[in-house]
C-alpha positions in Angstrom: -27.9 -5.7 5.0 -24.7 -4.1 6.5 -23.2 -6.6 8.9 -19.9 -8.3 9.7 -19.0 -10.6 6.8 -19.1 -14.3 7.7 -16.5 -16.9 6.7 -14.3 -14.5 4.8 -10.8 -15.2 3.6 -9.6 -12.2 5.6 -10.8 -13.8 8.8 -9.3 -17.1 8.0 -6.0 -15.5 7.0 -5.9 -13.7 10.4 -6.5 -17.0 12.1 -4.4 -19.3 10.0 -2.2 -17.7 7.5 1.0 -16.9 9.5 2.2 -20.5 9.4 0.3 -21.5 6.4 1.8 -18.8 4.3 5.2 -19.4 5.9 7.5 -22.3 5.0 10.8 -20.5 4.2 14.0 -21.3 5.9 12.5 -22.9 9.0 13.8 -25.2 11.7 11.6 -27.9 10.2 13.3 -27.5 6.9 16.7 -27.8 8.5 15.7 -31.0 10.3 14.1 -32.4 7.2 17.3 -31.9 5.3 19.2 -33.6 8.0 16.8 -36.6 7.9 17.0 -36.7 4.1 20.7 -37.0 4.5 23.6 -35.2 2.9 23.9 -38.0 0.4 21.0 -36.7 -1.6 23.5 -34.3 -3.1 23.8 -30.8 -4.4 20.7 -31.2 -6.7 18.4 -31.8 -3.8 19.9 -29.1 -1.8 19.5 -26.6 -4.6 15.8 -27.7 -5.1 15.1 -27.2 -1.5 16.8 -23.9 -1.4 14.6 -22.8 -4.4 11.5 -24.1 -2.7 12.4 -22.1 0.5 12.8 -18.9 -1.5 9.7 -19.4 -3.5 7.7 -20.1 -0.2 8.8 -16.7 1.1 7.6 -15.1 -2.1 4.3 -17.0 -1.9 3.9 -15.6 1.6 4.4 -12.1 0.5 2.0 -12.4 -2.5 -0.6 -14.0 -0.3 -0.5 -11.2 2.2 -0.9 -8.7 -0.6 -3.9 -10.6 -2.0 -2.1 -11.5 -5.3 -3.4 -15.0 -5.3 -3.2 -15.6 -9.1 0.4 -14.6 -9.0 1.1 -16.7 -6.0 -0.6 -19.9 -7.4 2.1 -21.1 -9.9 4.8 -20.4 -7.3 3.0 -22.4 -4.7 2.5 -25.3 -7.2 6.3 -25.1 -7.9 7.1 -25.4 -4.2 5.0 -28.5 -4.0 6.6 -30.0 -7.0 10.1 -29.3 -5.8 9.6 -30.7 -2.4 7.8 -33.8 -3.7 10.6 -34.5 -6.2 13.3 -34.0 -3.6 11.8 -35.6 -0.6 9.1 -37.9 -1.9 5.3 -37.8 -1.8 5.0 -39.0 1.8 7.5 -36.6 3.4 6.1 -34.5 6.2 7.7 -31.3 4.8 5.4 -31.6 1.8 2.5 -30.8 4.1 3.1 -27.1 4.7 3.7 -26.6 1.0 0.3 -28.1 0.4 -1.3 -25.8 3.0 0.2 -22.9 1.1 -1.2 -24.0 -2.1 -4.6 -24.7 -0.5 -4.7 -21.2 1.0 -3.9 -19.6 -2.3 -6.6 -21.6 -4.0 -9.1 -20.4 -1.4 -8.0 -16.9 -2.2 -8.7 -17.6 -5.9 -12.1 -19.0 -5.0 -11.1 -22.4 -6.4 -12.4 -24.4 -3.4 -12.4 -27.9 -5.0 -8.7 -27.6 -5.8 -8.0 -26.1 -2.4 -9.7 -29.0 -0.7 -7.6 -31.5 -2.7 -4.4 -29.9 -1.5 -5.5 -29.5 2.1 -6.7 -33.1 2.4 -3.4 -34.3 1.2 -1.7 -32.1 3.8 -4.0 -33.4 6.5 -3.3 -37.0 5.5 0.5 -36.4 5.8 0.2 -34.8 9.2 -2.1 -37.7 10.5 0.5 -40.2 9.4 3.5 -38.3 10.8 4.7 -39.0 14.3 4.5 -35.9 16.5 2.8 -33.6 14.0 2.5 -30.1 15.4 -1.0 -29.4 16.7 -1.0 -25.9 15.3 -0.5 -27.2 11.8 -3.1 -29.9 12.1 -5.6 -27.4 13.4 -4.6 -25.0 10.6 -5.4 -27.5 7.9 -8.7 -28.5 9.6 -9.7 -24.8 9.8 -8.9 -24.2 6.1 -10.9 -27.3 5.2 -13.8 -26.1 7.2 -13.8 -22.9 5.2 -13.7 -24.8 1.9 -16.7 -26.9 2.9 -18.6 -23.8 4.1 -18.0 -22.1 0.9 -19.3 -25.1 -0.9 -22.5 -25.0 1.3 -21.7 -28.1 3.2 -22.1 -26.5 6.6 -22.5 -29.8 8.5 -19.1 -31.0 7.4 -17.7 -27.5 7.9 -18.9 -27.6 11.5 -17.4 -31.0 12.2 -14.0 -29.9 10.8 -14.2 -26.7 12.8 -14.9 -28.6 16.0 -12.0 -30.9 15.3 -9.7 -27.8 14.9 -10.9 -26.4 18.3 -10.4 -29.8 20.0 -6.8 -30.2 18.7 -5.8 -26.7 19.9 -7.6 -27.0 23.2 -6.0 -30.4 23.9 -2.6 -29.1 23.2 -2.8 -25.7 24.8 -5.7 -25.5 27.1 -9.2 -23.8 26.9 -8.0 -20.1 27.0 -4.9 -20.2 24.8 -4.8 -17.3 22.3 -4.3 -19.7 19.4 -7.8 -21.1 20.2 -9.7 -17.8 19.6 -9.6 -17.6 15.8 -10.8 -21.2 15.5 -13.6 -20.5 17.9 -14.6 -17.4 15.9 -14.7 -19.4 12.6 -16.7 -22.2 14.3 -19.1 -19.6 15.5 -19.5 -18.1 12.0 -20.3 -21.5 10.6 -22.9 -22.2 13.3 -24.4 -18.9 12.8 -24.6 -19.6 9.0 -26.4 -22.9 9.9 -28.9 -21.0 12.1 -27.6 -22.5 15.4 -27.5 -19.1 17.1 -27.2 -20.5 20.7 -24.1 -22.5 19.9 -22.7 -19.8 17.8 -23.0 -17.3 20.7 -21.2 -19.7 23.0 -18.3 -19.9 20.6 -18.3 -16.1 20.0 -18.2 -15.5 23.8 -15.2 -17.8 24.3 -13.3 -16.1 21.4 -14.2 -12.7 22.8 -12.9 -13.4 26.3 -9.6 -14.8 25.0 -9.0 -11.9 22.6 -10.1 -9.2 25.1 -8.0 -10.7 27.9 -5.0 -11.1 25.6 -5.0 -7.7 23.7 -7.7 -5.6 25.4 -11.3 -4.9 24.7 -10.4 -2.4 21.9 -8.5 -5.1 20.0 -10.0 -5.3 16.4 -10.8 -9.0 16.7 -12.6 -8.6 20.0 -14.5 -5.6 18.7 -15.6 -7.5 15.7 -17.1 -10.2 17.9 -18.9 -7.7 20.0 -20.3 -6.0 17.0 -21.5 -9.4 15.7 -23.2 -10.1 19.0 -25.0 -6.7 18.8 -26.3 -7.5 15.3 -27.4 -11.0 16.4 -29.2 -9.5 19.4 -31.0 -7.0 17.1 -32.0 -9.7 14.6 -33.2 -12.3 17.1 -34.1 -10.4 20.2 -31.8 -12.7 22.2 -29.7 -10.5 24.4 -28.1 -12.9 26.9 -24.9 -13.4 25.0 -24.6 -9.6 24.4 -25.0 -9.0 28.1 -22.5 -11.7 28.9 -20.0 -10.1 26.5 -20.6 -6.7 28.2 -19.9 -8.2 31.6 -16.7 -9.7 30.3 -15.7 -6.3 28.9 -16.5 -4.4 32.1 -14.5 -7.1 34.1 -11.5 -6.4 31.9 -12.0 -2.6 31.3 -14.4 -0.6 33.5 -14.8 2.1 30.9 -16.1 -0.2 28.2 -19.9 -0.3 27.7 -20.6 2.7 29.9 -22.2 4.7 27.1 -26.0 4.0 27.1 -28.8 5.7 25.3 -30.2 6.9 28.7 -27.1 9.1 29.2 -27.6 11.0 26.0 -28.3 14.7 26.5 -29.1 15.1 22.8 -30.1 12.2 20.5 -31.7 13.3 17.3 -33.8 10.8 15.5 -32.9 10.2 11.8 -35.5 11.0 9.2 -37.1 8.1 7.4 -35.5 8.1 3.9 -38.1 8.3 1.0 -36.1 5.7 -0.8 -36.6 3.3 2.1 -40.3 4.1 2.4 -40.9 3.6 -1.3 -39.1 0.2 -1.1 -41.0 -0.7 2.1 -37.8 -1.1 4.0 -37.9 -1.1 7.8 -35.9 -2.5 10.6 -33.2 -1.7 13.2 -29.9 0.0 12.6 -27.0 -0.4 15.0 -24.3 2.4 15.0 -21.0 2.1 16.9 -19.9 5.5 18.2 -16.7 6.9 19.6 -17.2 9.6 22.2 -14.6 12.1 23.4 -14.0 13.5 26.9 -16.6 16.2 26.4 -19.3 13.8 25.4 -19.2 14.6 21.7 -19.3 11.8 19.0 -16.1 11.9 17.0 -16.8 8.8 14.9 -19.8 6.7 13.9 -19.9 3.4 12.0 -23.0 1.5 11.0 -22.4 -2.2 11.9 -25.7 -3.6 10.9 -28.9 -2.5 9.3 -30.3 -2.0 5.8 -28.2 0.1 3.4 -31.1 2.4 2.7 -31.2 3.3 6.4 -27.5 3.4 7.1 -26.6 6.9 6.0 -29.2 8.8 7.9 -28.5 6.7 11.0 -24.8 7.5 11.0 -25.5 11.2 10.5 -27.9 11.3 13.4 -25.4 9.4 15.6 -22.7 11.9 14.9 -25.0 14.7 16.1 -25.7 13.0 19.5 -24.2 14.4 22.7 -23.6 12.6 26.0 -22.7 13.5 29.5 -19.0 13.0 29.9 -18.0 9.6 31.3 -15.8 9.8 34.4 -13.2 7.4 35.5 -11.7 8.1 38.9 -13.2 11.6 38.6 -11.6 12.4 35.3 -13.4 12.5 31.9 -12.4 9.7 29.5 -13.0 8.7 25.9 -15.4 5.8 25.5 -17.2 3.7 22.8 -20.7 2.5 22.7 -23.7 1.7 20.5 -26.9 3.5 19.4 -29.8 1.7 17.9 -32.5 3.3 15.7 -35.8 1.6 14.8 -37.5 2.3 11.5 -41.1 1.3 11.5 -43.5 1.7 8.5 -47.0 2.8 9.3 
């Protein structure tokens, strides 16, 4: 099936990586050095300088997806900070997050969890630990448990991450959205679609309000809700998301199948017939001011049915959508049902 990927490292990196992969010459490092005291000498200062530079390199490699190259550097940072500051120093926590995130990228989830749980323990013992960092570790741990098929524990960790951010920043803070999205993914993987939809809707509202309905993160949630609606027949959450979109942007969601002036049906591929493949395909379309489809992407449906569906969608024509009397570009969705007889 073609559908948005659940519980991916890319999604987690979008949600969590900026501070997890950071750890260079931060204010926290400056304060930590002050607390450690000048008396620790030139050796400690040199080690911490090296750790800071290596952290920056780890961040770069992480963003480039070069996890194997980043791993020994991340381990080196942990070793340097532990040697200079001790195994219980709060500054060790972000270095352990870095290492945990790199291990996740490598698919070494057991090792990632060890580093992340050490980091969480340090934050829990530290006075005034930053909520963002605590939630960050909880979210990364939730991913490791999900990847190891422990969805119950993953959900509990994800819920804790949401609670930490919500308590610190309120129920509509932008930082909350990625944690809600990951919690929704976990719940969907568990089969708890109702609760998953609630979390998706909260994330969608935050992202769409913050960055607009065409924001890639908001669009991904909308696409996920479309695919869920097709699979389950439950359309309440999709309608609610559409209402949110129209509230924020009156153009969004105005393309409907009923406004099509030409909507060719795709042929049933022989390969799909021979394999007894049937089902629904959802295609996202971009329509210009003249009502012509300029782009079509299949967001869910069987791979055997995807190509013909995208081709048919690109051939569709719509009446121009008007805003204040002027034609505008819009996006929307077309569904095709393939039924074997």
